[in-house]
C-alpha positions in Angstrom: 92.0 75.8 119.8 90.1 79.4 120.4 90.6 81.1 123.8 87.1 81.3 126.5 87.3 85.0 127.1 84.8 85.9 129.5 83.9 90.0 130.0 82.7 91.4 133.3 80.7 94.1 134.1 80.3 95.5 130.5 77.2 97.4 129.0 76.1 94.4 126.3 74.4 96.0 123.6 72.6 94.1 120.8 70.9 95.7 118.4 68.9 92.7 117.3 67.4 91.7 120.2 67.4 95.7 121.6 68.8 94.4 124.8 70.9 97.4 126.6 72.0 96.0 130.0 74.9 95.4 132.2 76.2 91.7 131.9 78.7 89.1 131.6 79.6 88.3 128.4 80.9 84.5 127.4 82.6 83.5 124.3 83.9 80.0 123.7 84.9 78.2 120.4 84.6 81.6 118.5 81.1 82.2 119.3 78.5 84.3 121.7 78.0 80.9 124.6 76.5 83.3 127.6 75.0 86.4 128.5 73.9 86.9 131.9 75.2 88.4 135.0 78.0 86.8 137.5 78.7 84.4 134.8 81.5 82.2 136.2 84.0 79.5 134.1 87.0 78.8 135.6 88.5 77.9 132.2 88.0 81.4 131.0 90.6 84.2 130.8 88.7 86.9 132.2 88.9 90.7 131.2 87.0 93.2 133.3 84.4 95.7 130.9 83.3 97.9 133.9 82.5 101.3 132.1 82.9 100.1 128.6 80.3 98.9 125.9 80.1 95.7 124.4 78.6 95.2 121.3 78.8 93.8 117.6 82.0 94.5 115.8 81.1 96.9 112.6 80.4 96.0 108.9 82.0 97.6 106.8 79.8 97.4 103.3 82.3 99.8 101.5 85.9 99.2 101.8 88.7 99.1 99.2 91.4 98.3 101.0 91.8 95.0 100.6 95.1 94.7 102.5 96.7 94.1 106.0 98.0 97.8 106.7 94.4 98.9 105.6 92.6 96.4 107.3 94.5 97.1 110.7 93.8 100.9 110.4 89.9 100.0 110.2 90.3 97.4 113.4 91.5 99.9 115.4 88.1 101.9 114.6 86.4 98.9 115.5 85.4 97.3 112.2 85.8 93.6 112.2 84.3 92.5 108.5 85.8 94.8 105.7 84.0 93.8 102.1 84.4 95.1 98.7 80.9 95.7 97.1 80.9 99.1 95.4 83.4 98.6 92.7 84.1 94.8 93.1 87.2 93.0 91.7 87.3 90.0 88.7 87.7 87.4 89.0 86.7 87.1 92.7 87.9 83.7 92.8 91.4 84.8 92.6 90.7 87.9 95.1 89.4 85.5 97.9 92.7 83.2 97.0 95.4 85.7 97.3 93.5 87.4 100.8 93.6 83.7 102.1 97.1 83.4 101.0 98.4 86.2 102.8 96.0 86.4 106.0 93.8 89.0 106.7 92.9 90.8 110.5 89.1 91.1 109.4 86.5 89.3 107.5 86.6 90.1 104.1 84.1 89.5 100.5 84.2 90.6 97.2 81.4 91.7 95.2 81.5 90.4 91.0 83.1 94.2 89.3 80.8 95.4 86.8 83.0 98.1 85.5 85.8 95.2 85.5 83.6 92.8 83.4 82.7 95.6 80.9 86.3 96.4 80.5 87.2 93.2 80.1 84.7 92.9 76.8 85.0 96.5 75.6 88.6 97.2 76.1 90.2 94.0 76.0 91.4 94.0 79.8 93.2 91.9 82.1 92.6 91.9 85.2 94.1 90.0 88.2 91.9 91.0 91.0 93.5 94.0 92.2 91.6 97.4 92.7 94.7 99.7 93.1 95.9 98.7 89.2 92.9 98.7 88.2 92.1 102.1 88.5 94.2 103.0 85.4 91.1 101.7 83.1 89.4 104.8 84.5 91.2 106.4 81.4 90.3 104.4 78.9 87.2 105.8 77.4 86.1 102.3 75.3 84.4 100.5 78.2 82.6 103.3 79.6 80.9 103.6 76.2 77.5 101.6 75.5 77.8 97.9 74.5 76.0 96.0 71.9 74.0 93.5 71.7 76.8 90.7 72.0 78.9 92.6 74.4 76.2 92.8 76.3 75.4 89.5 77.0 79.3 88.4 77.0 79.9 90.4 80.3 76.6 89.6 81.8 78.0 86.3 81.2 81.0 87.1 82.7 79.5 88.7 85.6 77.0 85.7 86.1 80.0 83.0 86.3 81.2 85.6 89.0 78.4 85.0 91.0 78.1 81.2 90.5 82.2 81.5 92.3 80.3 83.3 95.4 80.8 86.7 94.8 78.5 89.0 97.2 76.9 90.8 94.3 77.3 93.0 91.8 79.5 96.4 92.2 78.3 98.8 89.7 80.4 101.9 89.1 77.8 103.3 87.0 79.1 106.9 88.5 82.3 106.5 86.6 80.2 105.6 82.9 77.7 108.0 83.1 76.3 108.0 79.9 75.6 104.0 79.2 72.4 103.5 77.9 69.9 103.2 81.3 69.0 99.9 80.2 72.2 98.5 80.6 71.9 99.1 84.1 68.7 97.5 84.3 70.1 94.5 82.5 72.7 94.3 85.4 69.8 94.7 88.0 67.7 91.7 86.5 70.6 89.7 86.5 71.4 90.1 90.6 67.5 90.3 91.5 66.9 86.6 89.7 70.0 85.0 91.4 69.2 86.8 94.7 72.0 89.0 95.5 72.3 92.9 95.7 73.6 95.7 93.4 75.9 97.9 95.1 75.7 101.3 92.9 77.7 104.9 93.0 75.0 106.3 90.8 75.3 108.1 88.2 75.4 111.9 87.5 71.8 113.4 89.3 69.7 116.0 87.7 70.6 118.9 89.5 74.6 118.5 88.2 74.0 117.5 84.5 70.3 118.5 83.6 71.3 116.2 79.9 72.2 113.0 82.2 70.6 109.7 80.8 68.6 109.0 83.9 68.6 110.8 87.2 71.2 108.4 89.7 69.1 107.9 92.5 65.8 107.5 90.4 67.7 104.8 88.4 68.5 103.1 91.5 64.9 103.2 93.2 63.5 102.1 89.9 65.6 99.6 89.5 64.6 98.0 93.1 61.0 98.7 92.3 61.1 96.7 88.9 62.9 93.8 89.6 62.3 93.5 93.5 65.5 93.2 94.2 68.0 94.4 96.8 69.8 97.6 95.3 72.3 99.8 97.2 72.9 103.5 96.9 77.0 103.6 98.0 77.9 107.0 99.8 74.6 109.2 99.2 76.6 112.4 101.2 79.1 112.5 97.9 76.9 111.8 95.4 74.2 114.1 96.3 76.6 116.8 97.6 75.0 119.6 98.4 71.6 118.0 97.0 70.9 115.5 99.7 67.7 116.5 101.0 66.4 116.1 97.6 68.3 112.8 97.0 67.1 111.4 100.4 63.7 112.0 99.9 64.1 110.5 96.5 65.4 107.2 98.2 62.1 107.8 101.6 59.8 107.6 98.3 60.8 104.6 96.4 61.2 102.6 100.5 57.7 103.7 101.2 56.7 102.2 98.3 58.1 99.0 98.8 61.8 98.9 97.1 64.3 97.7 99.0 66.6 100.5 98.5 69.4 101.0 101.3 71.6 103.4 101.1 74.7 104.4 103.1 77.0 107.3 104.2 80.1 108.7 105.6 81.0 111.4 107.7 83.8 113.5 105.4 83.4 116.5 103.2 85.8 115.1 100.9 85.9 111.9 99.2 88.5 109.9 97.1 88.9 108.3 94.1 91.3 107.7 90.8 92.5 111.1 89.3 91.2 109.5 85.9 87.4 109.4 87.0 85.1 110.6 84.3 83.2 113.3 86.8 87.1 114.9 87.7 87.4 115.7 83.7 88.4 119.4 83.7 85.2 120.3 81.7 82.9 118.3 84.3 84.0 120.6 87.7 81.9 123.5 86.9 78.4 120.9 87.7 79.6 120.2 90.5 81.1 123.2 91.8 84.5 122.3 92.0 87.9 123.7 90.5 90.7 121.9 89.8 91.9 123.1 93.5 89.6 121.0 95.6 91.4 117.4 94.4 94.7 116.7 96.1 96.9 114.0 95.3 97.1 111.5 98.2 100.4 110.3 97.6 102.4 113.5 98.0 99.7 115.8 99.4 99.9 118.0 96.2 97.3 120.4 95.3 96.0 120.2 91.7 97.1 123.9 90.7 94.8 124.5 87.4 93.0 122.5 84.3 96.4 121.9 82.7 97.7 120.4 86.0 95.0 118.1 86.0 95.1 117.3 82.5 98.7 116.2 82.8 98.3 114.3 86.0 95.2 112.1 84.4 96.6 111.7 81.4 100.2 110.4 83.1 98.7 108.7 85.8 94.7 108.1 85.8 94.6 105.8 88.6 96.3 108.0 91.1 94.4 108.3 94.1 93.0 112.0 94.8 91.4 113.3 97.3 88.0 115.5 96.4 86.7 118.0 98.3 82.7 118.4 98.1 82.1 120.1 101.3 83.7 122.1 103.6 84.1 120.0 106.8 84.3 123.5 108.3 81.3 125.1 107.1 78.2 124.7 109.9 75.8 123.9 106.9 77.9 121.6 105.0 78.1 119.5 108.7 74.6 119.5 108.9 74.4 118.0 105.4 76.6 115.2 106.2 75.0 114.7 109.7 71.5 114.5 107.8 73.0 111.8 105.6 73.8 109.9 109.0 70.6 110.9 110.7 68.0 109.6 107.4 66.2 106.4 108.8 67.9 102.9 108.5 71.2 104.9 106.6 73.9 102.7 107.2 77.8 103.5 108.2 80.4 102.8 105.5 83.7 104.1 105.1 84.4 104.0 101.6 88.3 103.3 102.9 90.7 103.9 100.8 94.5 101.2 100.5 98.1 103.4 102.0 100.1 104.1 99.7 103.8 104.7 100.5 106.3 107.4 98.7 108.1 104.1 96.9 104.4 103.4 95.5 103.9 100.4 97.9 100.6 99.5 99.3 100.5 96.9 102.2 103.1 96.1 105.2 103.1 93.9 107.8 104.6 96.6 109.8 102.8 98.0 112.7 103.0 100.5 113.5 102.7 101.3 109.9 106.0 103.0 108.9 105.8 106.9 108.2 105.1 108.5 104.8 101.7 106.6 104.0 98.9 108.4 102.9 95.3 107.8 102.6 91.7 109.2 103.0 91.0 109.9 107.0 87.6 107.6 106.6 90.0 104.6 106.2 91.0 104.8 109.8 88.4 107.1 111.5 84.7 106.2 110.1 83.3 105.0 112.7 84.8 106.6 115.6 84.0 109.6 113.9 80.2 109.0 113.6 79.5 107.5 116.8 81.2 110.8 118.5 79.4 112.9 116.1 75.6 110.9 116.4 75.9 109.0 119.9 78.1 111.1 122.3 78.2 114.5 121.0 74.5 115.3 119.8 72.4 112.2 121.3 71.1 111.8 117.5 71.4 107.7 118.1 71.2 105.8 121.1 74.2 103.1 121.3 71.8 100.2 120.0 70.6 102.2 117.0 74.5 102.7 116.8 75.2 99.2 116.3 72.0 98.6 114.6 73.9 100.9 112.0 77.0 100.2 112.0 76.7 96.3 112.6 72.9 94.7 112.1 71.8 97.1 109.4 74.7 95.9 106.7 74.3 92.3 107.8 70.8 92.3 106.6 71.4 93.9 103.0 73.8 90.5 102.3 72.1 87.8 104.8 69.7 86.6 102.5 72.1 85.3 100.2 75.3 84.8 102.5 75.0 82.5 105.2 77.4 83.7 107.0 75.9 86.7 107.9 73.0 85.5 109.9 75.5 85.0 112.7 76.9 88.6 112.4 76.2 92.2 112.9 74.4 90.8 116.4 75.7 88.9 119.7 73.0 86.7 120.7 74.1 83.5 122.1 75.4 81.6 119.4 76.1 84.6 117.2 79.8 84.6 115.9 82.4 86.1 118.5 83.0 89.4 116.0 82.5 91.9 119.4 83.7 95.3 119.4 84.9 96.7 123.2 84.6 100.8 123.7 85.5 103.3 125.8 82.8 105.7 125.4 85.1 108.4 127.2 88.3 108.1 125.0 86.3 107.1 121.8 87.7 109.6 118.7 89.0 109.7 115.3 92.2 111.2 115.1 93.2 110.7 111.4 93.0 114.1 109.5 93.5 115.3 105.5 97.5 116.2 106.5 97.9 112.9 108.9 95.4 110.2 107.1 96.8 107.1 108.9 96.6 107.9 112.7 94.5 105.4 114.1 91.1 106.4 116.2 91.2 105.9 119.9 88.4 104.1 121.8 88.4 100.7 120.6 89.5 99.1 124.2 88.9 95.3 122.3 88.5 93.9 119.4 87.9 90.1 118.7 87.7 89.0 115.6 86.0 84.9 115.2 87.0 85.0 119.2 90.1 85.7 118.6 91.8 89.4 120.0 92.7 91.5 117.3 93.0 94.9 119.5 93.8 93.8 122.9 93.8 96.9 125.6 93.9 99.2 122.9 97.0 97.7 121.3 96.8 95.9 118.0 97.7 92.2 118.1 100.3 91.9 115.3 100.2 88.3 114.5 96.3 88.1 114.5 94.9 87.0 110.7 91.7 85.3 112.0 90.0 87.1 109.5 87.8 84.8 107.1 86.4 84.9 103.3 82.7 85.3 103.3 80.7 84.3 99.8 77.4 84.3 98.7 75.0 81.1 98.4 73.0 81.4 94.9 70.9 79.3 93.1 
């Protein structure tokens, strides 16, 4: 039996209707039941929200945590739905089954994995819907090669089977196989458009970084969106564009003006995170991005890569090892402005690219809370949303609160809602919508995670409801709350 909850006197912000006013909000049976002044219900648990902001919980289109520990960090940052869409998993049925059996604090969902499907066919690898172990494929050059017509048909068929199982779209790690034939990228987008689901692309290298690239990554995504009319999502434009963000955003703008359904996301950090075996981290590729080996830090140990020989050794010994890559300088005013411009771009969505937490013993999950000491991740796992809102709403006034919830909640839902019916009731908080709610204290809102202390939780999320149940209550995590549900697409 779900609780009946009445928030009183809060600032109610619904990005779908544009309403921003002081109001009471009644939650019953996991839905928004009533909104208005001076509501009174004897059966409700009353929560004073005076001075607080009530909005729809954040929907993260780009989260790799897939774990209880990681989702709890995201919950303290205001997230109610965390989706694995850029990389995807294979097989998705296994991913959904495992998450349901273990329990999840947040709603979850998975795309079909282009990378894993290619590797299954071209490299003969087997996958168990686990990204952490799957990162080891980054060192295998076979899946990064062009496909024969038979191979192309085989892995496209595998992706189609995954879509029939409810995958939320197709995740395309094109930047991890950057020399493949562009016709294969078009074939994947044609399949997705025909099925009515989005693609989520880590684009291949842009021309400024590699003039020999088979196709500029952003231009390629825009062409696919125009050619097939499907929804194409450009992942973390801040990191794939580096210091060429203005040109990349202008390319996206032109495509959107031409009618392309091309959405874009960003996060507010100057460093990214991936597996150290990624193609673009090969020593010979680093100069193209104005990087050196010392711009790479191993997550598990905090050790900075010393030189080219050290980088080659780690890539050979443990290609799936998580690392942090410093592509912009957070302390440089010009680089901070580049990050802000990627967030300020019209309709740019906030998405974290959250990474799993790794402990010294190699484990990546726990039910213990607070998290045991020694865990490491990228600070974006714990702080993306508080940092973005602090920067764009509170400190610089670039966004209103309604605009902030539009970018963090409503727009992400709209990317998927044509094929995922459940998302038509998320990302907004009108009457009848799902009670996935974040209640924020704007005076306290701030991120605390750093590159050296990456699991420090954000402050300012006073309450968080998932499916109408408290996951955060009075700024404290509710440890026995596992109300997250799997979200699946309906295609055909």
